[in-house]
GUBAMI-398455 format. One record per residue: z, x negated, y negated of N, C-alpha, C in turn. Coordinates in pm, whole numbers, padded with zeros to 5 digits, always signed. Each point is the difference from the previous one (the first is absolute). Layout:
// residues N
ZXYZXYZXY;...
END
This chain:
// residues 379
+01952+01218-01412-00048-00042+00131+00107+00027+00105;-00039+00049+00114+00095+00025+00107+00047-00133+00058;+00133-00014+00019+00053-00126+00049-00039-00029+00143;-00060+00099+00066-00045-00023+00138-00098-00115+00008;-00067-00032-00113-00099-00107+00001+00061-00134+00033;+00129-00018-00028+00062-00131+00021+00119+00009+00094;+00017+00111+00069+00118+00016+00085-00028-00052+00140;+00003-00133+00016-00009-00061+00132+00124-00085+00022;+00029-00030+00124+00120-00075+00033-00018-00147-00038;+00102-00058-00066-00004-00142-00028-00001-00075+00132;-00077-00108+00006-00013-00073+00125+00111-00103+00017;+00002-00102-00088+00102-00104+00017+00009-00087-00125;+00016+00063-00118+00003-00076-00124+00116-00101+00003;-00032-00125-00038+00101-00105+00001+00053-00024-00139;+00112-00071-00010+00066-00022-00128+00017-00149-00022;-00040-00046-00120+00020-00141-00033+00142-00022-00050;+00043-00126-00002+00135-00032-00045+00010+00008-00152;+00106+00063-00049+00023+00015-00144+00093-00111-00048;-00045-00125+00014+00088-00115-00025+00038-00010-00147;-00095+00019-00088+00026-00020-00143+00004+00132-00077;+00015+00109+00071+00013+00128-00069-00132+00066-00035;-00113-00058+00047-00127+00064-00027-00014+00128+00083;-00091+00086-00046-00030+00120+00077-00062-00041+00133;+00053+00055+00108-00048-00038+00133-00124+00080+00038;-00064-00045+00107-00117+00070+00051+00036+00143+00039;+00115+00018+00065+00043+00134+00039+00021+00088-00123;+00059-00054-00105+00023+00080-00121-00132+00038-00067;-00094-00094-00003-00132+00033-00053-00066+00108+00084;+00015-00012+00132-00061+00097+00091+00057+00140-00023;+00132+00009-00012+00063+00130-00021-00035+00057-00138;-00004-00087-00101-00039+00046-00134-00143+00050+00000;-00087-00069+00073-00139+00042+00009-00010+00139+00060;+00083+00028+00101-00001+00133+00061+00039+00108-00100;+00093-00029-00088+00038+00096-00104-00118+00025-00095;-00066-00108-00041-00118+00017-00087-00106+00085+00070;-00021-00028+00127-00103+00071+00074+00030+00149+00009;+00124+00033+00032+00037+00141+00013+00000+00072-00133;+00004-00075-00110-00008+00060-00134-00140-00008-00058;-00097-00037+00085-00141-00010-00040-00024-00101-00111;+00086-00102-00008-00016-00108-00097-00077-00112+00070;-00131+00019+00008-00082-00084+00088-00002-00146-00042;-00017-00027-00128-00014-00139-00044+00128-00079+00023;+00115+00061-00031+00126-00070+00026+00025-00015+00149;-00046+00098+00080+00013-00012+00145-00079-00119+00051;-00122-00016-00052-00083-00115+00039+00070-00130-00033;+00053-00009-00122+00068-00122-00043+00120-00032+00088;+00079+00104+00030+00122-00022+00079-00034-00040+00144;-00098+00067+00061-00038-00038+00136-00059-00141+00003;-00073-00036-00103-00056-00135-00007+00111-00104-00009;+00104+00030-00077+00114-00092-00009+00069-00013+00135;+00017+00113+00068+00064-00004+00132-00082-00085+00097;-00132+00017-00003-00087-00079+00088+00007-00148-00037;-00002-00030-00130+00006-00139-00045+00131-00067+00039;+00107+00081+00010+00131-00055+00035+00026-00004+00150;-00097+00040+00078+00015-00022+00144-00020+00118+00091;-00008+00121-00053-00023+00114+00089-00146-00003+00046;-00019-00001+00128-00135-00006+00054-00028+00114+00098;+00097+00091+00017-00025+00108+00095-00103+00097-00058;-00057+00081+00084-00113+00083-00039+00037+00109-00099;+00129+00042-00002+00040+00105-00093-00031-00036-00145;+00026-00125-00035-00022-00042-00139-00147+00013-00037;-00089-00042+00090-00143+00011-00028-00047+00145+00002;+00055+00078+00093-00036+00141+00007+00038+00074-00129;+00125-00015-00042+00044+00071-00120-00069-00053-00125;-00021-00132-00007-00071-00054-00116-00144+00050-00001;-00060+00013+00118-00135+00054+00007-00007+00141-00055;+00101+00084+00034+00004+00136-00053+00014-00003-00152;+00087-00088-00051+00018-00010-00145-00128-00046-00068;-00065-00100+00058-00128-00045-00056-00102+00115-00002;-00003+00076+00109-00094+00110+00010+00019+00100-00114;+00124+00044-00020+00025+00102-00101-00002-00057-00142;+00007-00133-00011-00017-00063-00131-00148-00020-00032;-00087+00029+00099-00144-00011-00023-00057-00137+00030;+00080-00090+00059-00050-00132+00037-00043+00004+00146;-00120+00052+00022-00045+00029+00136-00025-00125+00082;-00056-00104-00061-00026-00122+00075+00130-00061+00051;+00103-00003-00085+00128-00057+00042+00064+00085+00109;-00013+00131-00011+00058+00086+00104-00069-00022+00133;-00132-00015-00001-00074-00025+00124+00045-00131+00063;+00022-00103-00082+00046-00129+00052+00134+00016+00071;+00094+00073-00061+00131+00020+00063-00011+00087+00124;-00081+00105-00007-00016+00087+00117-00066-00074+00116;-00089-00093-00031-00062-00080+00106+00105-00082+00076;+00097-00052-00074+00108-00076+00063+00078+00089+00096;+00026+00124-00045+00074+00093+00084-00081+00039+00123;-00130+00026-00019-00086+00036+00113-00001-00112+00104;-00009-00124-00046-00004-00112+00094+00132-00015+00076;+00111+00031-00069+00130-00015+00064+00047+00121+00078;-00045+00118-00039+00043+00125+00065-00121+00092+00013;-00093-00033+00090-00127+00074+00007+00013+00145+00041;+00114+00042+00052+00019+00139+00041+00075+00082-00103;+00031-00057-00115+00068+00072-00107-00103+00087-00072;-00003+00128+00033-00110+00086-00042-00006+00022-00151;+00116+00002-00067+00001+00032-00143-00074-00104-00084;+00000-00125+00045-00062-00104-00081-00150+00022-00010;-00060+00057+00104-00144+00025-00004-00031+00111-00102;+00085+00101-00004-00022+00109-00096+00010-00052-00143;+00102-00082-00026+00018-00052-00135-00109-00100-00037;-00042-00082+00096-00111-00090-00029-00127+00080-00026;-00013+00114+00069-00112+00089-00028-00001+00047-00145;+00117+00034-00054+00009+00036-00140-00044-00116-00089;+00038-00122+00039-00037-00117-00080-00150-00018-00003;-00064+00011+00117-00145-00010+00002-00063+00114-00080;+00058+00118+00012-00052+00113-00078+00012-00023-00148;+00110-00063-00042+00016-00030-00142-00107-00094-00052;-00055-00084+00091-00109-00090-00036-00136+00066+00015;+00000+00128+00045-00127+00070+00023-00066-00036+00130;+00074-00068+00089-00056-00042+00129+00039+00105+00104;-00060+00118-00012+00044+00113+00082-00034-00017+00147;-00105-00076+00030-00032-00023+00141+00112-00080+00068;+00062-00093-00073+00114-00073+00055+00125+00087+00002;+00012+00088-00100+00115+00089-00005+00004+00091+00122;-00114+00062+00032+00002+00093+00113+00018-00073+00132;-00046-00125+00008+00024-00078+00122+00149-00020+00020;+00072-00028-00108+00145-00017+00011+00070+00133+00027;-00046+00107-00064+00059+00131+00029-00014+00034+00148;-00119-00027+00052-00024+00032+00141+00094-00081+00090;+00014-00129-00031+00089-00085+00080+00144+00048-00011;+00043+00034-00121+00137+00048-00018+00027+00125+00080;-00095+00093-00002+00016+00124+00076+00001-00027+00150;-00089-00090+00044-00006-00034+00142+00129-00065+00048;+00067-00072-00090+00125-00067+00037+00123+00089-00019;-00024+00127-00036+00110+00096+00000+00051+00043-00134;-00062-00042-00110+00048+00044-00130-00021+00150-00016;+00100+00069-00052-00008+00144-00022+00028+00028-00147;-00105+00024-00081+00020+00024-00143+00042+00142-00034;+00025+00083+00101+00038+00139-00025+00151+00013-00012;+00046+00123-00017+00143+00025-00007+00052+00016-00141;-00090+00025-00092+00043+00024-00138+00020-00124-00082;-00031-00119+00055+00023-00124-00072-00126-00053-00070;-00110+00073+00016-00124-00045-00061-00010+00057-00141;-00019-00088-00096-00008+00044-00139-00127-00056-00061;-00106+00078+00007-00131-00047-00043-00001-00039-00147;+00070+00079-00082+00000-00025-00144+00062-00135-00034;+00094-00048+00082+00067-00126-00028-00057-00117+00079;-00107+00026+00072-00064-00109+00071-00065-00095-00101;-00010-00128+00035-00053-00097-00097-00147+00023-00034;-00073+00067+00086-00141+00026-00026-00037+00132+00066;-00026+00102-00081-00033+00131+00057-00126-00006+00086;-00110-00066-00044-00116-00009+00090+00034-00069+00132;+00086-00104-00006+00041-00066+00122+00076+00094+00091;+00088+00081-00058+00076+00096+00078-00092+00106+00058;-00095+00044-00079-00093+00101+00049-00084-00052+00115;-00021-00133+00004-00078-00052+00112+00078+00004+00131;+00133+00010-00006+00073+00028+00122-00038+00139+00052;-00006+00095-00092-00042+00135+00035-00145-00001+00049;-00084-00078-00071-00140-00010+00039-00017-00061+00137;+00083-00100+00033-00006-00061+00133+00032+00104+00107;+00104+00080-00023+00037+00101+00098-00112+00102+00017;-00064+00037-00111-00113+00094+00008-00115-00064+00080;-00026-00129-00024-00107-00069+00072+00032-00005+00150;+00126-00026+00035+00038-00002+00140-00021+00137+00065;+00030+00105-00074-00020+00136+00052-00148+00027+00023;-00082-00033-00099-00144+00026+00009-00063-00074+00117;+00030-00129+00012-00063-00082+00103+00051+00038+00139;+00132+00018+00013+00054+00033+00132-00038+00140+00044;-00024+00089-00094-00051+00132+00038-00139-00014+00059;-00083-00084-00060-00134-00025+00054+00008-00064+00138;+00095-00093+00018+00013-00070+00127+00067+00084+00108;+00058+00113-00040+00068+00086+00096+00140-00045+00034;+00061-00083-00085+00136-00048+00022+00099+00098-00063;+00030+00108+00072+00080+00108-00057+00141-00042-00035;+00061-00089+00079+00136-00044-00030+00005-00074-00133;-00098-00087-00024-00005-00074-00127-00025+00093-00116;-00084+00102+00020-00025+00099-00106+00129+00072-00035;+00073+00047+00100+00124+00074-00024+00104-00086-00069;+00016-00125+00046+00098-00090-00059-00028-00024-00148;-00124-00034-00033-00035-00031-00139-00001+00125-00086;-00039+00113+00058-00001+00125-00076+00143+00040-00037;+00093-00012+00092+00139+00034-00029+00059-00092-00106;-00032-00128+00009+00051-00096-00098-00057+00028-00138;-00130+00026-00007-00062+00028-00129+00053+00130-00059;+00019+00102+00083+00052+00127-00048+00139-00018-00062;+00084-00078+00068+00135-00023-00052-00003-00075-00132;-00083-00103-00008-00010-00077-00125-00055+00085-00113;-00098+00083+00028-00054+00088-00104+00107+00098-00049;+00080+00053+00091+00106+00092-00040+00106-00071-00084;+00031-00125+00037+00102-00076-00073-00045-00035-00142;-00129-00014-00021-00052-00049-00128-00076+00103-00080;-00012+00121+00055-00076+00107-00067-00146-00039-00021;-00052-00081+00091-00142-00032+00002-00067+00092+00101;-00111+00062-00037-00067+00093+00091-00097-00075+00090;-00028+00061+00115-00098-00061+00090-00137-00006-00067;-00032+00097-00083-00127-00002-00071-00009-00121-00092;+00113-00034-00064+00001-00118-00087-00018-00127+00082;+00061-00005+00118-00016-00117+00086-00145-00013+00044;-00062+00109+00041-00137-00005+00047-00096-00040-00112;+00025+00051-00122-00083-00038-00114+00016-00148-00031;+00125-00049+00002+00027-00141-00025-00072-00086+00105;+00007+00042+00125-00064-00073+00109-00152-00007-00020;-00060+00113-00028-00146+00003-00015-00044-00082-00120;+00078+00002-00107-00036-00078-00119+00021-00150+00020;+00091-00035+00092+00034-00141+00015-00053-00070+00122;-00053+00076+00097-00036-00061+00126-00115-00099-00013;-00095+00026-00090-00111-00094-00016+00052-00135-00051;+00086+00002-00098+00055-00126-00052+00083-00072+00105;+00076+00077+00078+00083-00060+00103-00085-00069+00106;-00104+00067+00046-00087-00058+00102-00078-00118-00057;-00044+00011-00124-00072-00110-00062+00088-00126-00005;+00126+00018-00040+00092-00115-00007+00026-00057+00140;+00010+00088+00100+00026-00046+00137-00120-00077+00054;-00121+00049-00026-00121-00073+00041-00003-00137-00067;+00025-00003-00130-00002-00127-00073+00105-00097+00055;+00117+00052+00033+00107-00084+00054-00039-00058+00135;-00043+00085+00091-00023-00045+00138-00130-00078+00017;-00101+00031-00080-00128-00069+00014-00007-00128-00083;+00111-00036-00065+00003-00125-00076+00095-00102+00063;+00011+00004+00133+00082-00099+00069-00060-00027+00137;+00036-00115+00054-00038-00036+00136+00118-00071+00065;+00018+00023+00128+00105-00067+00078-00067-00102+00092;+00050-00122-00002-00063-00106+00079+00104-00108+00028;-00042-00110+00056+00089-00112+00026-00048-00122-00076;+00096-00076-00053-00030-00131-00055+00096-00098+00066;-00057-00096+00068+00081-00097+00074+00093+00076+00095;+00132-00016-00016+00095+00070+00087+00059+00124-00067;-00060+00045-00107+00055+00113-00075-00079+00128+00026;+00072+00111+00008-00062+00130-00016-00006+00028-00150;-00115+00038-00049-00017+00011-00145-00072+00130-00036;+00033+00050-00119-00073+00113-00059-00041-00040-00141;-00129+00006-00026-00055-00033-00130-00036+00130-00071;+00052+00020-00121-00023+00123-00076-00058-00032-00136;-00086+00091-00047-00057-00013-00133+00038+00123-00081;+00051-00021-00121+00036+00111-00089-00123+00038-00081;-00048+00123+00017-00123+00040-00066+00017+00015-00151;+00123+00020-00046+00021+00023-00143-00002-00130-00080;+00061-00106+00055+00007-00124-00078-00068-00119+00067;-00055+00020+00120-00070-00108+00068+00089-00105+00063;+00131+00024+00004+00092-00097+00059-00008+00004+00153;+00027-00116+00060+00001-00011+00145+00142-00035+00046;+00039+00057+00114+00131-00028+00059-00018-00032+00147;+00063-00107+00045-00001-00038+00140+00143+00009+00053;+00026+00093+00091+00127+00008+00070-00018-00064+00138;+00089-00090+00036-00020-00073+00125+00136-00038+00060;-00002-00028+00128+00121-00044+00068-00030-00029+00145;+00084-00082+00059-00022-00036+00140+00090-00113+00042;-00048-00080+00095+00081-00108+00055+00043-00098-00108;-00092-00037-00088+00030-00102-00101+00090+00050-00112;+00026+00131-00005+00090+00053-00103+00128+00056+00062;+00024-00033+00128+00117+00050+00072+00007+00152-00002;-00117+00063+00003-00006+00146+00002+00015+00064-00136;+00025-00079-00103+00016+00056-00136-00137+00040-00056;-00006+00116-00066-00123+00042-00068-00001-00060-00140;-00105-00071-00031-00012-00065-00130-00123+00052-00073;-00005-00026-00131-00106+00054-00084-00057-00107-00091;-00131-00001-00010-00069-00082-00100-00090+00093-00080;-00008-00021-00130-00077+00088-00087-00086-00081-00096;-00101+00068-00053-00085-00061-00102-00074+00108-00075;-00028-00022-00129-00070+00102-00078-00150-00001+00026;-00042-00082+00094-00137+00000+00051+00004-00065+00137;-00110+00007+00073-00003-00063+00131+00020-00150-00011;-00068-00062-00097+00014-00145-00014+00140-00038-00044;+00064+00086-00081+00138-00028-00040+00093+00007+00121;-00025+00095+00091+00078+00007+00124-00022-00126+00083;-00123-00045+00012-00030-00122+00077+00074-00119-00061;+00003-00010-00134+00071-00111-00065+00149+00007+00028;+00054+00123-00001+00142+00016+00029+00032-00044+00143;-00087+00034+00093+00020-00042+00138-00010-00153+00013;-00088-00060-00078-00024-00145+00011+00106-00082-00075;+00043+00049-00119+00084-00081-00087+00138+00059-00030;+00023+00126+00041+00123+00068-00038+00120-00041+00083;+00111+00073-00020+00125-00034+00065-00002+00017+00150;-00095+00078+00052-00010+00021+00145-00119-00076+00060;-00046-00104-00067-00122-00068+00044+00012-00058+00140;+00123-00034+00042+00017-00057+00133-00022+00104+00110;-00008+00128-00037-00027+00105+00100-00146+00005+00042;-00088-00068-00077-00144+00018+00021-00071-00133+00025;-00108+00009+00075-00089-00114+00022-00128+00023-00081;-00081-00102-00021-00128+00021-00068-00086+00105+00069;+00008+00006+00133-00078+00102+00071+00048+00141-00035;+00130+00015-00025+00053+00131-00037-00062+00049-00131;-00020-00090-00094-00059+00038-00129-00141+00055+00021;-00076-00067+00085-00136+00046+00029+00002+00134+00073;+00099+00018+00088+00010+00126+00074+00026+00116-00096;+00093-00019-00092+00032+00108-00095-00120+00032-00088;-00071-00103-00043-00119+00025-00083-00104+00079+00080;-00017-00034+00125-00097+00071+00084+00045+00144+00026;+00130+00019+00023+00050+00136+00026-00015+00088-00122;+00016-00057-00118-00012+00079-00123-00138+00062-00013;-00100-00069+00051-00137+00052-00007-00023+00115+00097;+00095+00019+00095-00014+00105+00101+00087+00122-00030;+00071-00001-00112+00079+00118-00038-00095+00119-00010;+00028+00111+00069-00096+00111+00004-00045+00049-00136;+00089+00007-00098-00041+00048-00132-00093-00098-00070;+00000-00125+00043-00095-00098-00052-00134+00017+00070;+00005+00030+00128-00122+00013+00080-00073+00131-00029;+00077+00108-00013-00060+00133-00013-00057+00024-00139;-00102+00084-00006-00053+00043-00128+00092+00104-00062;-00012+00022-00131+00077+00104-00065-00032+00137+00059;-00128+00019+00036-00040+00128+00059+00072+00023+00132;+00016-00105+00081+00069+00015+00128+00147+00031-00020;+00065-00067-00094+00142+00028-00028+00018+00141-00051;-00089+00043-00088+00011+00137-00052-00025+00104+00110;-00092-00031+00092-00025+00092+00111+00126+00012+00087;+00066-00111+00026+00124+00003+00077+00103+00091-00066;+00017-00016-00130+00097+00081-00074-00038+00148+00005;-00128+00029-00020-00044+00140-00001+00020+00067+00136;-00029-00073+00108+00016+00057+00134+00146+00034+00028;+00089-00092-00037+00142+00024+00025+00058+00107-00091;-00041+00002-00126+00045+00106-00090-00045+00135+00052;-00124+00006+00047-00053+00125+00053+00085+00051+00116;+00038-00092+00092+00082+00044+00112+00140+00040-00045;+00064-00082-00081+00139+00028-00038+00011+00120-00095;-00109+00039-00060+00000+00121-00083-00033+00123+00084;-00097-00015+00091-00046+00114+00081-00018-00044+00145;+00110-00017+00074-00015-00041+00141-00075+00106+00080;-00104-00043+00068-00081+00092+00080-00076-00084+00102;-00055+00063+00102-00082-00077+00095-00112-00077-00068;-00061+00062-00103-00112-00067-00069+00049-00123-00078;+00110+00014-00075+00049-00114-00077+00056-00108+00092;+00054+00040+00115+00051-00096+00098-00116-00077+00064;-00111+00067+00028-00116-00069+00058-00052-00108-00094;+00006+00025-00131-00043-00102-00096+00090-00123+00006;+00131+00024+00018+00093-00113+00013-00032-00079+00126;-00022+00069+00110-00031-00069+00125-00128-00081-00013;-00101+00058-00061-00128-00070-00015+00018-00124-00085;+00076+00014-00108+00032-00116-00086+00071-00108+00080;+00096+00040+00083+00076-00098+00076-00088-00071+00103;-00089+00074+00064-00091-00062+00097-00083-00108-00066;-00055+00029-00116-00084-00098-00070+00081-00123-00039;+00121+00021-00055+00080-00112-00047+00059-00081+00115;+00041+00067+00106+00062-00072+00110-00103-00073+00086;-00123+00046-00001-00105-00063+00080-00096-00083-00085;+00033-00018-00128-00095-00065-00091-00033-00142+00043;+00102-00078+00035-00027-00141+00033-00082-00009+00128;+00020+00094+00094-00078+00000+00125-00146+00031-00028;-00023+00106-00079-00136+00046-00020-00077-00085-00101;+00072-00054-00098-00069-00079-00101-00003-00148+00036;+00088-00039+00098+00009-00140+00039+00019-00088-00122;+00094+00042-00086+00021-00069-00127+00149-00027-00018;+00035-00127-00013+00139-00042-00009+00074+00063-00118;-00072+00035-00105+00069+00050-00119+00065+00136+00023;-00036+00068+00108+00061+00130+00031+00121-00013+00093;+00051-00121+00017+00102-00026+00100+00123+00090-00015;+00042+00025-00123+00128+00069-00021-00014+00150-00028;-00120+00054+00010-00017+00142-00033+00081+00091+00094;-00002-00031+00128+00074+00085+00094+00150-00012-00024;+00050-00121-00017+00143-00021-00023+00047+00076-00123;-00075-00011-00110+00046+00064-00124-00022+00150+00003;-00100+00046+00075-00018+00144+00016+00117+00060+00075;+00047-00068+00105+00118+00045+00072+00123+00002-00091;+00016-00107-00078+00115-00007-00091-00006+00111-00104;-00118+00030-00049-00016+00106-00099+00040+00135+00057;-00051+00034+00117+00033+00129+00061+00148+00008+00030;+00060-00109+00046+00142-00001+00032+00085+00018-00125;-00043-00061-00111+00076+00013-00125+00003+00144-00049;-00104+00076+00030-00004+00139-00043+00073+00090+00097;-00020-00019+00130+00070+00080+00101-00028-00060+00137;+00104-00056+00061-00023-00073+00125-00043+00092+00114;+00052+00124+00002-00041+00094+00105-00148+00031-00012;-00048+00012-00123-00143+00025-00022-00082-00119+00047;+00048-00122-00030-00072-00119+00045-00010-00002+00153;+00110+00030+00066-00001-00002+00146-00100+00100+00056;-00012+00117-00065-00098+00098+00047-00142-00051-00021;-00027-00061-00114-00133-00055-00025-00034-00107+00103;+00095-00090+00027-00024-00105+00099-00024+00060+00138;+00079+00098+00036-00016+00063+00131-00137+00065+00013;-00040+00075-00101-00126+00073+00008-00120-00093-00006;+00006-00105-00080-00115-00092-00008-00006-00091+00121;+00114-00032+00059-00002-00083+00121-00055+00076+00120;+00002+00134-00008-00060+00080+00106-00152-00010-00003;-00052-00036-00120-00143-00017-00011-00042-00133+00061;-00120-00008+00048-00054-00127+00048-00028-00087-00121;+00050-00122+00004-00026-00090-00113-00150-00016-00014;-00054+00038-00115-00146+00002-00013-00061-00140-00001;-00097-00021+00085-00072-00127-00003-00088-00007-00124;-00048+00119-00042-00083+00008-00120+00046+00124-00077;+00020-00016-00129+00037+00114-00083-00120+00092-00017;+00027+00130-00022-00111+00089-00027-00055-00028-00140;-00108+00067-00037-00070-00032-00125+00090+00018-00122;+00075+00109-00003+00087+00026-00115+00111-00104-00008;+00061-00032+00114+00105-00100+00001-00053-00138-00041;-00118-00033+00048-00058-00129-00034-00027-00009-00150;-00045+00110-00057-00026+00002-00145+00130-00020-00077;+00108+00059+00048+00127-00015-00068+00054-00141+00019;-00027-00061+00115+00044-00138+00020-00072-00093-00096;-00129+00024-00023-00073-00080-00098+00065+00015-00137;+00048+00120-00029+00064+00026-00130+00124-00086-00018;+00067-00035+00110+00121-00081-00009-00030-00136-00059;-00121-00044+00013-00033-00138-00039-00026-00009-00149;
END
């Protein structure tokens, strides 16, 4: 592995007192660095953990331990450490790239490319001969960085954003040269994987709602794979801290809110609000046919961008964004919000174009016959 992966400046590691001759936090920290540079991931994790336990709390320890966890294959632990670094140093571009690898190692490629995109936007440059695809923790995850760049080229070419096309094309060309990966291989990988990527993104974005409970801003999410619910919330009553409540079912989440360690954060009315919001999660409201249609329309565009495939996206967005108006049905409340989030997760420039073009249309007082039929399908 190229040592460039861990070559960042130490921030401010502190040293505990060696009163009785024990190994100090600084000594553990320095030993951990030796393990890391020798690719001894498990011992690096142990040493960084000892340093943290003995008092080192600066972000370097969590950053380096996150890298060690990543290459040891403990993706959940690496994500936890990288989250700490993101919260403390949100402009540190490398942490997003490495967290992307962690998500990729879990097969969560939609989250991986979101982090890759953020890392690139914040200035990360993976070129310069330091990229080693063969030694990456997950080759499919690494290839999705290439796939993301190809997707940016395809979409921005359609949008006419020539500067973005040139920037991403140059970056992808350099990475392909560094790794002996051909553009044909990247395009094949993209075409084979884009349906799964979009499907996962739809499932992610259409299984949450953002709302308020009492004085909290809250996001309620449902995991489609295991049925677990997560409530992230924060506000005046939490001193701005973001807190989390979870449950392996909706009722388990409600019990946790009522009886768990954070029960003082909630009122009885909050429990009823969360239960009501759960019934409005778009993936709960929509039929399977409607969700599959959404996926097919987006796959069609991202595979073959054209005026015809773009018109289908616009028509889909008009129906979903105007559904609550035309159907006069409360259960469609979050369709527009989650449709915007979905488009933004795939490509924010594309979302902005869709919003611009559909806002130029007169908001329909009545949907046409085809649109009305599709709205019925949503139910």
